[in-house]
N, CA and C atoms as a LAMMPS dump frame, in Angstrom:
ITEM: TIMESTEP
0
ITEM: NUMBER OF ATOMS
303
ITEM: BOX BOUNDS ff ff ff
-5.0000000000000000e+02 5.0000000000000000e+02
-5.0000000000000000e+02 5.0000000000000000e+02
-5.0000000000000000e+02 5.0000000000000000e+02
ITEM: ATOMS id mol type element x y z
1 1 1 N 0.825 -1.202 0
2 1 2 C 0 0 0
3 1 3 C 0.862 1.257 0
4 2 1 N 1.941 1.225 0.775
5 2 2 C 2.839 2.378 0.825
6 2 3 C 3.437 2.645 -0.558
7 3 1 N 3.759 1.578 -1.28
8 3 2 C 4.318 1.702 -2.618
9 3 3 C 3.335 2.403 -3.556
10 4 1 N 2.077 2.034 -3.509
11 4 2 C 1.05 2.651 -4.358
12 4 3 C 0.878 4.121 -3.999
13 5 1 N 0.877 4.442 -2.72
14 5 2 C 0.768 5.84 -2.294
15 5 3 C 1.929 6.669 -2.813
16 6 1 N 3.12 6.094 -2.775
17 6 2 C 4.306 6.786 -3.272
18 6 3 C 4.196 7.044 -4.767
19 7 1 N 3.715 6.076 -5.511
20 7 2 C 3.55 6.242 -6.957
21 7 3 C 2.508 7.317 -7.257
22 8 1 N 1.392 7.281 -6.568
23 8 2 C 0.344 8.289 -6.779
24 8 3 C 0.878 9.68 -6.467
25 9 1 N 1.587 9.829 -5.37
26 9 2 C 2.165 11.122 -5.008
27 9 3 C 3.146 11.591 -6.075
28 10 1 N 3.985 10.717 -6.563
29 10 2 C 4.953 11.077 -7.602
30 10 3 C 4.243 11.513 -8.882
31 11 1 N 3.177 10.84 -9.243
32 11 2 C 2.427 11.215 -10.443
33 11 3 C 1.767 12.575 -10.288
34 12 1 N 1.201 12.838 -9.133
35 12 2 C 0.554 14.124 -8.884
36 12 3 C 1.578 15.245 -8.93
37 13 1 N 2.689 15.077 -8.25
38 13 2 C 3.714 16.118 -8.226
39 13 3 C 4.367 16.289 -9.585
40 14 1 N 4.6 15.22 -10.277
41 14 2 C 5.253 15.299 -11.579
42 14 3 C 4.364 15.854 -12.664
43 15 1 N 3.077 15.653 -12.576
44 15 2 C 2.184 16.095 -13.641
45 15 3 C 1.787 17.558 -13.525
46 16 1 N 1.975 18.151 -12.375
47 16 2 C 1.493 19.512 -12.181
48 16 3 C 2.536 20.572 -12.49
49 17 1 N 3.722 20.182 -12.902
50 17 2 C 4.774 21.163 -13.143
51 17 3 C 5.393 21.577 -11.829
52 18 1 N 4.607 22.132 -10.963
53 18 2 C 5.037 22.427 -9.601
54 18 3 C 3.805 22.422 -8.715
55 19 1 N 3.818 21.522 -7.753
56 19 2 C 2.658 21.379 -6.884
57 19 3 C 2.497 22.581 -5.957
58 20 1 N 3.531 23.381 -5.811
59 20 2 C 3.494 24.465 -4.85
60 20 3 C 3.542 25.843 -5.506
61 21 1 N 3.307 25.91 -6.801
62 21 2 C 3.32 27.191 -7.489
63 21 3 C 2.159 28.053 -6.998
64 22 1 N 2.394 29.345 -6.958
65 22 2 C 1.423 30.309 -6.445
66 22 3 C 1.11 31.318 -7.552
67 23 1 N -0.038 31.143 -8.194
68 23 2 C -0.411 32.022 -9.307
69 23 3 C -0.57 33.472 -8.861
70 24 1 N -1.036 33.704 -7.637
71 24 2 C -1.181 35.081 -7.146
72 24 3 C 0.19 35.737 -6.999
73 25 1 N 1.166 34.983 -6.488
74 25 2 C 2.533 35.51 -6.4
75 25 3 C 3.092 35.731 -7.798
76 26 1 N 2.751 34.85 -8.717
77 26 2 C 3.187 35.011 -10.101
78 26 3 C 2.6 36.248 -10.75
79 27 1 N 1.358 36.561 -10.431
80 27 2 C 0.725 37.767 -10.965
81 27 3 C 1.448 39.015 -10.452
82 28 1 N 1.776 39.02 -9.184
83 28 2 C 2.519 40.146 -8.613
84 28 3 C 3.895 40.268 -9.251
85 29 1 N 4.564 39.139 -9.417
86 29 2 C 5.904 39.14 -10.017
87 29 3 C 5.847 39.587 -11.469
88 30 1 N 4.806 39.214 -12.183
89 30 2 C 4.641 39.582 -13.592
90 30 3 C 4.688 41.103 -13.738
91 31 1 N 4.052 41.806 -12.834
92 31 2 C 4.076 43.27 -12.862
93 31 3 C 5.379 43.812 -12.287
94 32 1 N 5.802 43.298 -11.14
95 32 2 C 6.97 43.838 -10.441
96 32 3 C 8.279 43.603 -11.177
97 33 1 N 8.386 42.504 -11.873
98 33 2 C 9.635 42.165 -12.544
99 33 3 C 9.676 42.673 -13.982
100 34 1 N 8.63 43.37 -14.409
101 34 2 C 8.644 44.029 -15.706
102 34 3 C 8.106 43.229 -16.876
103 35 1 N 7.597 42.051 -16.638
104 35 2 C 7.076 41.226 -17.736
105 35 3 C 5.972 41.96 -18.5
106 36 1 N 5.147 42.664 -17.733
107 36 2 C 4.002 43.364 -18.298
108 36 3 C 4.429 44.416 -19.333
109 37 1 N 5.636 44.952 -19.186
110 37 2 C 6.116 45.988 -20.096
111 37 3 C 6.227 45.523 -21.534
112 38 1 N 6.628 44.296 -21.737
113 38 2 C 6.781 43.768 -23.102
114 38 3 C 5.655 42.812 -23.494
115 39 1 N 5.218 41.992 -22.55
116 39 2 C 4.239 40.953 -22.869
117 39 3 C 2.802 41.385 -22.622
118 40 1 N 2.616 42.595 -22.078
119 40 2 C 1.299 43.183 -21.949
120 40 3 C 0.496 42.738 -20.751
121 41 1 N -0.477 43.572 -20.419
122 41 2 C -1.42 43.256 -19.344
123 41 3 C -2.222 42.031 -19.775
124 42 1 N -2.373 41.115 -18.87
125 42 2 C -3.123 39.905 -19.202
126 42 3 C -2.416 39.024 -20.216
127 43 1 N -1.116 39.277 -20.433
128 43 2 C -0.344 38.454 -21.353
129 43 3 C -0.58 38.732 -22.816
130 44 1 N -1.222 39.853 -23.11
131 44 2 C -1.52 40.198 -24.505
132 44 3 C -0.646 41.377 -24.931
133 45 1 N 0.406 41.068 -25.663
134 45 2 C 1.358 42.079 -26.105
135 45 3 C 0.719 43.014 -27.119
136 46 1 N 1.063 44.284 -26.993
137 46 2 C 0.594 45.281 -27.959
138 46 3 C 1.688 45.592 -28.991
139 47 1 N 2.845 44.976 -28.845
140 47 2 C 3.974 45.193 -29.744
141 47 3 C 4.19 43.906 -30.55
142 48 1 N 4.078 43.987 -31.866
143 48 2 C 4.158 42.772 -32.689
144 48 3 C 5.43 41.946 -32.496
145 49 1 N 6.535 42.582 -32.149
146 49 2 C 7.788 41.825 -32.011
147 49 3 C 7.923 41.133 -30.66
148 50 1 N 7.045 41.415 -29.716
149 50 2 C 7.065 40.762 -28.414
150 50 3 C 5.921 39.768 -28.353
151 51 1 N 6.204 38.531 -28.013
152 51 2 C 5.134 37.527 -28.027
153 51 3 C 4.121 37.713 -26.899
154 52 1 N 2.872 37.448 -27.229
155 52 2 C 1.83 37.384 -26.204
156 52 3 C 1.999 36.063 -25.465
157 53 1 N 1.717 36.082 -24.179
158 53 2 C 1.849 34.879 -23.364
159 53 3 C 0.502 34.258 -23.019
160 54 1 N -0.569 34.988 -23.202
161 54 2 C -1.899 34.443 -22.93
162 54 3 C -2.099 33.187 -23.774
163 55 1 N -2.581 32.146 -23.124
164 55 2 C -2.815 30.886 -23.822
165 55 3 C -1.652 29.905 -23.742
166 56 1 N -0.516 30.345 -23.228
167 56 2 C 0.634 29.446 -23.058
168 56 3 C 0.471 28.678 -21.759
169 57 1 N 0.856 27.407 -21.769
170 57 2 C 0.708 26.628 -20.544
171 57 3 C 1.949 26.747 -19.661
172 58 1 N 1.799 26.337 -18.421
173 58 2 C 2.855 26.483 -17.425
174 58 3 C 4.141 25.781 -17.841
175 59 1 N 4.03 24.601 -18.44
176 59 2 C 5.231 23.858 -18.839
177 59 3 C 6.022 24.636 -19.891
178 60 1 N 5.326 25.247 -20.837
179 60 2 C 5.979 26.052 -21.871
180 60 3 C 6.723 27.23 -21.242
181 61 1 N 6.053 27.938 -20.358
182 61 2 C 6.651 29.111 -19.72
183 61 3 C 7.854 28.706 -18.871
184 62 1 N 7.688 27.668 -18.084
185 62 2 C 8.777 27.208 -17.222
186 62 3 C 9.988 26.804 -18.051
187 63 1 N 9.78 26.047 -19.105
188 63 2 C 10.884 25.602 -19.966
189 63 3 C 11.601 26.796 -20.569
190 64 1 N 10.855 27.75 -21.099
191 64 2 C 11.483 28.89 -21.758
192 64 3 C 12.221 29.793 -20.769
193 65 1 N 11.62 30.08 -19.633
194 65 2 C 12.311 30.913 -18.645
195 65 3 C 13.574 30.224 -18.128
196 66 1 N 13.484 28.932 -17.908
197 66 2 C 14.649 28.179 -17.455
198 66 3 C 15.741 28.188 -18.523
199 67 1 N 15.345 28.037 -19.776
200 67 2 C 16.322 28.055 -20.871
201 67 3 C 16.96 29.433 -21.043
202 68 1 N 16.186 30.493 -20.895
203 68 2 C 16.769 31.844 -20.958
204 68 3 C 17.743 32.048 -19.796
205 69 1 N 17.348 31.61 -18.628
206 69 2 C 18.195 31.787 -17.441
207 69 3 C 19.511 31.028 -17.578
208 70 1 N 19.467 29.837 -18.131
209 70 2 C 20.674 29.011 -18.252
210 70 3 C 21.528 29.393 -19.455
211 71 1 N 20.939 30.116 -20.406
212 71 2 C 21.655 30.453 -21.632
213 71 3 C 21.373 29.488 -22.766
214 72 1 N 20.54 28.475 -22.533
215 72 2 C 20.182 27.533 -23.593
216 72 3 C 19.403 28.225 -24.714
217 73 1 N 18.668 29.265 -24.374
218 73 2 C 18.034 30.139 -25.378
219 73 3 C 18.75 31.466 -25.316
220 74 1 N 18.985 32.037 -26.483
221 74 2 C 19.779 33.255 -26.549
222 74 3 C 18.935 34.446 -26.993
223 75 1 N 18.653 35.3 -26.053
224 75 2 C 17.998 36.58 -26.298
225 75 3 C 18.472 37.488 -25.172
226 76 1 N 19.184 38.545 -25.526
227 76 2 C 19.827 39.381 -24.508
228 76 3 C 18.839 39.928 -23.489
229 77 1 N 17.696 40.386 -23.944
230 77 2 C 16.712 40.962 -23.018
231 77 3 C 16.167 39.878 -22.089
232 78 1 N 15.758 38.767 -22.651
233 78 2 C 15.163 37.719 -21.819
234 78 3 C 16.201 37.048 -20.923
235 79 1 N 17.437 36.944 -21.371
236 79 2 C 18.481 36.404 -20.494
237 79 3 C 18.648 37.304 -19.277
238 80 1 N 18.64 38.604 -19.502
239 80 2 C 18.784 39.552 -18.388
240 80 3 C 17.562 39.509 -17.468
241 81 1 N 16.39 39.35 -18.032
242 81 2 C 15.176 39.301 -17.218
243 81 3 C 15.097 37.998 -16.414
244 82 1 N 15.519 36.892 -17.008
245 82 2 C 15.397 35.585 -16.357
246 82 3 C 16.535 35.287 -15.393
247 83 1 N 17.683 35.918 -15.592
248 83 2 C 18.867 35.607 -14.77
249 83 3 C 18.607 35.68 -13.263
250 84 1 N 17.921 36.712 -12.758
251 84 2 C 17.738 36.779 -11.303
252 84 3 C 16.562 35.955 -10.772
253 85 1 N 15.813 35.296 -11.642
254 85 2 C 14.635 34.55 -11.194
255 85 3 C 15.042 33.268 -10.48
256 86 1 N 14.421 33.025 -9.347
257 86 2 C 14.615 31.761 -8.631
258 86 3 C 13.707 30.707 -9.268
259 87 1 N 13.914 29.461 -8.897
260 87 2 C 13.02 28.408 -9.369
261 87 3 C 11.58 28.689 -8.94
262 88 1 N 11.401 29.185 -7.717
263 88 2 C 10.052 29.51 -7.226
264 88 3 C 9.444 30.644 -8.042
265 89 1 N 10.241 31.657 -8.39
266 89 2 C 9.742 32.749 -9.236
267 89 3 C 9.235 32.193 -10.558
268 90 1 N 10.025 31.325 -11.166
269 90 2 C 9.646 30.741 -12.461
270 90 3 C 8.378 29.919 -12.32
271 91 1 N 8.291 29.101 -11.279
272 91 2 C 7.079 28.303 -11.055
273 91 3 C 5.857 29.201 -10.881
274 92 1 N 5.998 30.265 -10.105
275 92 2 C 4.876 31.167 -9.847
276 92 3 C 4.477 31.924 -11.103
277 93 1 N 5.449 32.419 -11.848
278 93 2 C 5.14 33.105 -13.11
279 93 3 C 4.446 32.154 -14.077
280 94 1 N 4.958 30.931 -14.172
281 94 2 C 4.343 29.932 -15.053
282 94 3 C 2.912 29.628 -14.629
283 95 1 N 2.679 29.512 -13.331
284 95 2 C 1.322 29.248 -12.835
285 95 3 C 0.378 30.386 -13.176
286 96 1 N 0.862 31.616 -13.032
287 96 2 C 0.019 32.774 -13.367
288 96 3 C -0.268 32.818 -14.863
289 97 1 N 0.759 32.698 -15.679
290 97 2 C 0.572 32.786 -17.128
291 97 3 C -0.34 31.678 -17.614
292 98 1 N -0.286 30.528 -16.973
293 98 2 C -1.169 29.416 -17.321
294 98 3 C -2.647 29.775 -17.14
295 99 1 N -2.934 30.749 -16.28
296 99 2 C -4.331 31.151 -16.062
297 99 3 C -4.826 32.141 -17.12
298 100 1 N -3.921 32.692 -17.903
299 100 2 C -4.291 33.7 -18.897
300 100 3 C -4.764 33.017 -20.169
301 101 1 N -5.964 33.285 -20.543
302 101 2 C -6.515 32.617 -21.738
303 101 3 C -6.975 33.597 -22.764
């Protein structure tokens, strides 16, 4: 029984991207960290060269922010924006952006 509980817990935690992400904290960070300046209020960019984030899922956002932070994706602006983000910041931002439709 303990084995089954462990498997269920692992599936729940693994499938959610981050079980402890806080979308409200992500919403605050989205404004405070300047995301809103390029990606727009509600994730809808008003500048054609900046992508809208509304409709993107948490896994997409987390992967891209992590890649910008590590240098796996190369964009000077996004590397600078992602560099100071903690894993929790990325999880929270991803959770918030996931709510934007």
